[in-house]
N, C-alpha and C positions, 0 to 999 in steps of 0.2 A: 504494500500500500504506500510505501514511501519512495519507491523507485519508479520514475516515470516510464522507463523501458519495460516494466512489468505490466503496464496497463493493457487490458483486454487480452491477456495471455493466460492460457491454462498451463499451470506449472505443477508437475508431479513431485510431491515430497515423499519419496519412497526409495528404498534400496532398489537395485536393478533387477533382483530376482525375488520370486515369491517363495514362501516356505509352506510345505504341505502340513496338514493337521497332524499326521503321524510324526513327522520330523519335529514339529512344534512340541508335541507331547513328550517325545524322547528327550528333547533339549531341556524342557522344564523338569522332567523326572531326574535327570543327571545333575542339572544345575542346582536344584533345590537340595538334593541330597548332599552335594559338595558344600553347600552353604550351611549345613547343619540342621535342615528341616526334615522332618520325617513324614512327608506327605506321600500318600499312595496314589500314584497316577496310573490308571489302567490304560494300557496301550493295546488296542485291538485294531485289526485291519479287516475291512469288509471289502469283498470283491466289487468292482465297479458295476458289473452287470446286475448284481443283487441290489445295490444301492440305486441303480437306474430304475429298476422295477418299482422299488419302494417310493422313489421320487414321483412316480405317476400319481400316488395317493397322498403323499406327505410333502408339504411345501418346505419344511425344515430340511428334509433329506435332499430335496431338489437344490436348495441353496448351498449345500455342502459339496455337491458334485464337483465343481471346479477345483476344489482344494483337497480332495481325498488322497490321491496318490502323489506322484511327483508333478507338481504343476509346471507347465512350460511357459508360464506367464513371465514376460520380461517387461521392464518399464524403462522408458527413456527419460532419465532425470537430468539430462544435460542442460536444460533450461534453468533448473534450480541451481546448478553449479555456475553457469555462465552469467545469467541475468541477476540472480540473487546473491551470488558469491558464496553459496553454501558448500562447506567441505564436510562430507560425511566421515566422521572419525570412528564410529563404532559399527560393527557388523550387525546384521539383523539378529543374530543369535544373542549377542551381548545386550541389545536393546530389549529383547523379549524377557531375558532373565532379570535385567534391572527393573523392568516394569513389574514383573511378578513379585520381586522382593519388596518394591515400594508399596504394592498393594497389601502385602502381608503386614 
């Protein structure tokens, strides 16, 4: 809002790759245990075909489909780097764990 060159631009503030739900759960499970917390995070995997069938009847299942396995979503955050001068210093894994710890 303070830089005129950012006017009327859509700028993605995100790491360049997405994290799957299973990877996210694994990361939180290991990270919290290493930080001394004794949370039990159940890590389960569901086949995409089964989730696809369930998604016909359940909107929550449908919304999770893009994030279930290894998402191939990539984001171009070059505008945030060039226009806004943002330098991403932490990895997505570090940010997720820091957020979880701050919420605890």
